[in-house]
Every structure is written in C-alpha cells, then in structure tokens.
N, C-alpha and C positions, 0 to 999 in steps of 0.2 A: 738368530736363534732365540726363541722366547723363553725366558726364565729357566734356562738349563742350570742344573746345580754346578757349583764351582768344584774344582778338583779337590780343594781342601775339605769340602763338606762330606766327602766320602770317609775321611779319617775320624776316628773317635777322638774327641776333645776330652781332656781329663780334669777332674777336680779332686785333690787329695785331702782326705780327712786329716785332722790335726796330728794323728800319731804316725803318719806315713813319713818316713825319713826324707829329708830334703834332697839328699843325694840322688834319690830315684828321680825326682823332678828334674834335676840338673842333667842327669844322664839321658833321660828320655827327650828332653829339649834338644840336647846335642844330636839326637837322631832325627830331629825334625818334628817331634810331637808337641802339641799345644797343651801345656800343663799349667794349672793354677792351683796354688795351695791355700789352705784356710788362712794361714798367716798373711799371705799376699792380699787376700780378699778382705782382711780385717775381721775375720769371723772365727777366730780361735775359740771363743767362748759361746758360740751359737749352739743351739740345741741340734740334735740329729735331724729333726723335722725341718729346721731352718737351713741346715746344710744341704739336705736333699732338695729343698725348694730353690735354693740359690743355684745348685748344680743344674736343675731342670730349666730354670730361667735363662741360664747361660749356655744351654745345650751342651752340657758336659756330663760324662759318666763319672760317678763318684767312686773312688777307691777307698776302702776302709778295712780295718781289721775287726770291726765291730759287727759281726754277723748277728749277735744276740739282739741288737736293737734295729738293725737295718732290714732283717728278714721280715719282722712284723710290719715295719713301715712300708716295705714293698707290697705286702699283702693288703694293707689299708689303702694304699694308692690304687692298686688294681681294683679293689672292690668299689671304690668311690669313682672310678673312671678317670682318675688323674694319670697323666703320663709323665714319665721322667726319661732321661737320656741314658739310663742304665746304672746299675749298681754292681760293682765288682767287689767281692769279698775275698779276703785271704787270711790265712793264719799269720800271726805276727812271727816273723823270722828274725833271728839275731843277726848282728852285723857280720858274723862269719858266714852266714847263708845269704848275704845280700845278692850274690851272683845268681842264685836260684830265683829270687824275686824278680830281678831284672829280666832274666831269660823268660820267665813265665809271662811277664807283662808284654814283652815283645812278641811272643807267640800269640797271645790273646789279641793284641792290637793288629797283628797280621791276619787274624782269623775273621774278625768282625769289621763291617763298615759301621759308620755312625747310625745308619738306618736300621741295620740288624741289631745293634746294641740297644736301641730305643725300647724302654720299658722292660728290659731284660734283667735278670738277676743271675750273675755269673760267678761261679766259684773258680778262683784263679788256679787252684790246685789241679784242675782238670787239664792244665796246659804244662804238665811236667815234661 
C-alpha cells in the first residue's frame, strides 16, 4: 500500500502553552495522546509567534489560555497563507474546575482528526 497514513496520524498531537497545567498533559498521555509542553521543548520564554511556529513544525495543535494574542496570530497566518496544525483556546479554569477542562479536551479530541484540526481555531468551551 503506497504511502497510506499511519493510524497515529489521525489523532491530534498537542503542544501546551506555558500556562497550561502539567497535570493535563500527564492525564491525556495516560489516555494515549501525544502531548508536548513548552517546558519539555525548552521554549517557556519563547514568543507566541515562536510557540505557534514550533507547534506547526511539529504538526501539533497548540492549547492556550491566551486568546487575546493567538486570535490575531491565527488571522495573520491565514492572510499570509501559512498553515498550522490548529489553535485551541480556552478560558483559564481554576484547579477546582480541572475536571471540566479535561472532559472538554477529551470531547474535542474525539471530535477532530488531525486533518480536520489543521489551520482551525477552536474554542474549547463549545465542548461542554
């Protein structure tokens, strides 16, 4: 079979912006998802543009609480014809609401393939 996509390529690979709690990465990995954090990538102090560029180069959708900066970045990339692997934005939830964040992520990850996520801007709150 010539160049058929691997099973893993259907699943969204994730890159977590610096303010996303590490616990979410651990829990999603435990469910089989591929997650990289800015800390693990050595990019904690990188700019938002650099974070998105790294996520795109690694074929990962970025999860961030920073809609204020990532919405305009998404628009800039769209206008310039650049593609990324997806931007997922969420309201920052407190530790008492962690379960809501995890459940929304799981619903979103079960909704999109990596191909469907490509160059998409997704509000996590729609997966309540």
